[in-house]
Residue, then its C-alpha position, 0 to 999 in steps of 0.5 A: m169824759s173826752a179831753a177838753p179842747t186846748i185852753s186859751i185865755v182871751t182878754e181882747k175882744s178882737k181875738i174872741s172865737p168866730a163862734n160868737a155873734k158880733e152883737r152878743p153882749y158877752p162873748l162865750e169866752w166871758t160866759r160861765n154856767i155854774g151850779i152851787a151844789a152840796h149837802i143840806d145846810a152846807g150854805k149853798t143858798t147863803t153863798t149864792e145870796r152873797i154872790l148876787f150882792y157882791s156882783g151887784a145883782v141885788h142891793k140887799i143881802g137876803e138871809v135864809h133864816e129870815g126867809s128873805a133869800v132871793t133864790d128861796w122864793m117858794e113859800q115852803e122854802r122860806e117857811r122850812g129854811i131849805t131849798i126845794t127847787a133849783a133857782a136860775i139866776s144871772c149876774a155879772w162879775d168883774a174879776s179883781t185878779g187874773p187875766w180877766q181883770g177888768i172884764k165883765q163876765r156873765i155868770n149864770i147860776i143855778d142854786t140846787p137843793g141839798h136834800v136828797d128828796f129833791t135830787a132831781e133838781v141836782e141831776r137836771s142842773m148838772r146836765v146843762l152846767d159847764g162847771a160847778v162850785a161844790v160847797f162843803c162845811a168846814v166843820a162836817g167836811v164831806q157829808p153823804q149828800s156831798e158824795t151824791v152831788w159829786r157822783q152826779a158831777n162826775k156822771y155829766g163831766v162837770p168840772r168843779i171847784a170847792f168852797v170850804n164854807k163856815m170857816d168862822r164856826t167852832g170846830a172849822d178845819f180847812f185842811r181836814a175838809v180838803e183831806e176828806m175830799r181826797e179820801k172820800l171823793k177820790a178828788n185831786a184836791h189842792p188849796l188855792f188859798l189858805p185860811m188866816g186863822k180859824e173859827e172866831n179868829f178867821s180873818g182872811l185868805i192867802d192867795l197861793v197863786q198871786g202871793v198876796a193876803y186879803v184881810f176881811g172884817d174891818e169895822e168900817d167895812p162890815l159887809g166885806l165889800k173891800p177886803r184889804t190887800s196886804e203882804i203875807p204875814a211872816e207867821y204863814a210864810e213856811q205854810v204858803k211855801e209848802y202848799r204853793e210847792k204842792l200846788i205847782e207840783a200838782i199843776s205840772d201834770f197838766d201843763d208842759v210849760i209849768a212841768e218844764k220850769y218846775l223841773g228846771g228850778e225856774e220861776i213860774t209867773v202868776q199868769e202861767l200858774q193861772v192858765g195851768v190851774r184852768k187847764a187842770t180844772v177843766s180836765m176834771k182831774f184837779v179840784g181847787a179849794i177855797p176857804g171862806s165864810a159866806f154868812k160872815n162875808k168873807g172869801v166870796q169875792r175870791l170865789l167869784d174870781c176863781v169861777v171866772n178864772y178857772l171854771p170852763g166857758p161853753l167853748d172849753v168843754p167837749a161838744m154836746k152829743g146828740q142823735d139824728s132821726d136815724g139814730n146816727s150820732v151827731t156832734v153839736e158844736v157851739s156857735d151862734s151862726a149854726k142851726l139852733a139846738g138846746l135842751a128843756f131841762k126844767l118846767w115851772s108853773d109861774p103864777f103870772v106867765g103860766k108855763l116856764v120852760f128853762y132852756r140851755i142853748y148849745t148852739g145857734k141863737l134864739p130870737k123871740g117869736m121863733p118857731l121851735y121843733n120838738p123831735r119827740t112830738r114832731r110838732t113846732e111851737r112858737v116862743s112868745r117871750l124870752v126871759l133871763m131869770r133872777a129867781m122870781d124876777r124876770d128880765e125880758i130879752d129879745v135874743a138868747y145866744s149859744g151858751d145861754i141859760c134862759a126861760l121860754v114863755g108860750v111853748k106848751d107840749v114839752i117835758t123835762g129832757d126834750t130837745l128844742c131845735d130849728e125846724d130843719y135840724d132834727v137832732r135829739l140831745e141826751p137828756p138827764s136821767f133820774p132815779e126811780p121813786v122809793i116811796a108811794m102813797s095814795i091820795e083822794p080828793n075831798s069832794k067831787a069838785d076837787q076831783e078834776k082840780m086834782g087831775n089837772a094839778l097832778q098833770r102839771l106837777v108831774a110835768e115839772d118833776p121827773t121823779l114824781r109818778v102818778s098811777t091809778d091802782t087797778d084793784t082799788g081805783q085809788t090814785i097813787l103818788a110815788g116820789m123820792g121820800e116823805l118830804h118830797l110827797d109832803i111838799i107836793r101835797d102842800r103845793m096842791k093845796r096852796e097853788f092849785k087849791v086842791e083839798a085832798t087826803s093822803g094814805k099812809p106811805q107805801i114802799a116801792y118794793r121790787e122783785t127779781i130772781t136768783g136762779e135760771a129757768t125756762g118758761e112757756g107761754k101759749f095763747i090759743r083761742q078757738s071761737g068759730g072763724k079766725g082763732q088766736y094762736g101765739h106760742a113762745v119759749v123763753k129762758i130767764e136768768p139774773n141780770e147785772k145790778g141796775k140793768g133792768v129787764e133785758v129782753i134778747n131775741e134768739i129765735v133762729g129758723g123763723v119758728i116765730p116770724k119777725e113781725f111777732i118778735k116785738p109783740t112778744t117782747d112787749g108782753i115780756l116787758e108788760g109781764a115784768n111790770n107786775g112780778v109773781v111774789a107780791g105784784y111789784p115791778v121786776v128788775d135785773v132780769k135777762v130774758r132770752i126768746v128761744d123758741g115757739s111756734f105760729h099758725d099761718v092763719d090764726s097767729s096775731e100780735l095780740a096772741f104773741k103778746m099774751a104768749g110773752i106775758f105767760a112765758f115770762k110769768e111761768g119762767m119767773k115762778a120757776a127761777n127762785p123769785i125774791l122780793l127786794e126792799p129799798i135800803m137807805a144810807v143814814e148818817v146821824t150827827t149827835p152829841e156823844e152822850y146820845q150815841g148809845d141811844l141812837m145806835g140802839d134805835i138803829n138796831r131796833r129798825r133792822g139797821q146795820i151800823q156801817g161805821m162811827e167817828t168823832k168829828a168836832g165833838a159830835a159823834i157820827i153814825t153811819a148805817h144801812v136801814p130799810l126804808e120801811m123802818l124810817f117813817g118818821y125817823v127824823t122826829d124820833i131821833r130829835s125826841l131821843s136827843k132833845g132836839r140836838a141830833s140830825a140825820s141825812i137819809t139817802p138811797s143806797h141799794f135794794e136787798q132781799v126782804p127777810s123771810s120773816l117779813l115776806s108773808k106780811i108784805v105779800e098779804a098787805s099788797v093783796k089788800a092795798p097794793a101800791r105798785t109803782 
């Protein structure tokens, strides 16, 4: 990530950037677009609910366990107590401390799911956020999905702060959680606040920047609306001195004023330290940590202060990059007076208004009724309504400005990742990228009447969810659904029934295997047809070799001397890529292969694009057969948390599933087993471990990598793929 602009803290309306339109209610400097992201069950949704309550966006605290959380509005979310879809919500906050004290700030929040099956929701949210709050459990520390969302934030250059939640729980340890962030996430993490007590004695926070203590939990204030400010208790004086010194030392790497004063032994003012923490956070090389307990209403207001004081606004992050229609790089600077450009990052079918398109504006302003140009479709569509979201509630607005996250009504032909811009501003912004599906199942409607309804339902669901793929098996005619996991496909099937009234039967989930090669080979493809009159002639020779992991199929043109004319190179390349859709081992897609087109021949009259496309397919297939092809299976990273008495049984179960134990540790009285297990062996795994542990163990499963299928299983998989292929 490139260096962020110089950070300045503006507290007077007269000094705000000229990038702001005069009529906008919240200047860019007073706007924060943040996400709440973490491992499943770390307390993201509860934290979001408290933020909404303390900021006045709602007047009653919603609880996940009661099914009343504002951001968990889907029926399936309330039934299961998990977040499935990222909910966008807006609120305002008046910081009680810091340079913005007394100034209302607009905070747009996206509460993301923690479950790995819905990782696309995190991916697309991170793409459009300026900052994030990473929530960690004070007992469990850094968990596998915490690492996944951390990598996603790194990928999109999102600065973040950490909220170490559940400080009231038995086994909570704030300092161990911060240490794990340093070890496992390689984060330069430092406490901004220290906890006063822990577990059932957790009573407040000590602000290392301000040098004051906040005490929660008075009987007269059970909701923690007005924490009491006090001097730092004497028993914490040494600890506060030690950690404040460490904080200043860390910040001095990012701020010259603080560095000079620190080395000279001079006193550093509160405002100087706050500006320093902000600079360090925005640089992505520092993460401030705040302890708290969202469920017990402790510490969330201080978290909001940190969001406002330390996380960047739209002007503080590097300008968005895009491309024009000629492929030249374009920098999209944030300004209300510029031409409009923004990213459609999420689609949702709303039962009341139809299709909602969630839209992040990077530059320009969008009035209701404005026509929007889509460079992908080369078409213009008109926005009929413009809304700010409060989960399922909507506030109608007339204009949205740069830096805003809003929802559009009336835009039809849009998919996730589309740029929508001014008609005379042809720019494409970089869309989010999504992981490939790892699991597939067949789905069939129960009646003729359901057939058409199912097609419409799947079309809408695929438009909403970029990790859901639908294909038709050419051999069996079955519809194949591919997604990120059993839960993902289960929710899709449930939504088809509830939202689209489609009754369907699903087949057993199939694994999304892949094929690749381990050697090098040459392949020759000839397509010659003579049928009287004009014939067909195409001839291509390719060299095929393994590619780097994750690179996919790469085709390189090395033709010299015109042995294959220029106009036939693209059809040959298309043929090679089409051939790679179905490998030679069991018909699964091919990955990580480099193909060089090195030779061939053509006929002045008979050569055609079709002939060279067929020649490309034949050449690829022949080369792959000779290059030691292998079948790959998806391997999942599994972390099991269990009481120690069940540790042996669960390890034995992992070994029976062809799993490899990667490590074991004990944390807060629980055993944590990490392992790599083939996806094929994990169907129904969560149910099985609950049986083995009398319901006391839990597991988190995340995609890890692909590995070669053992030869003992290869023939069984090849045989199954011939009978009922699910090639996704």
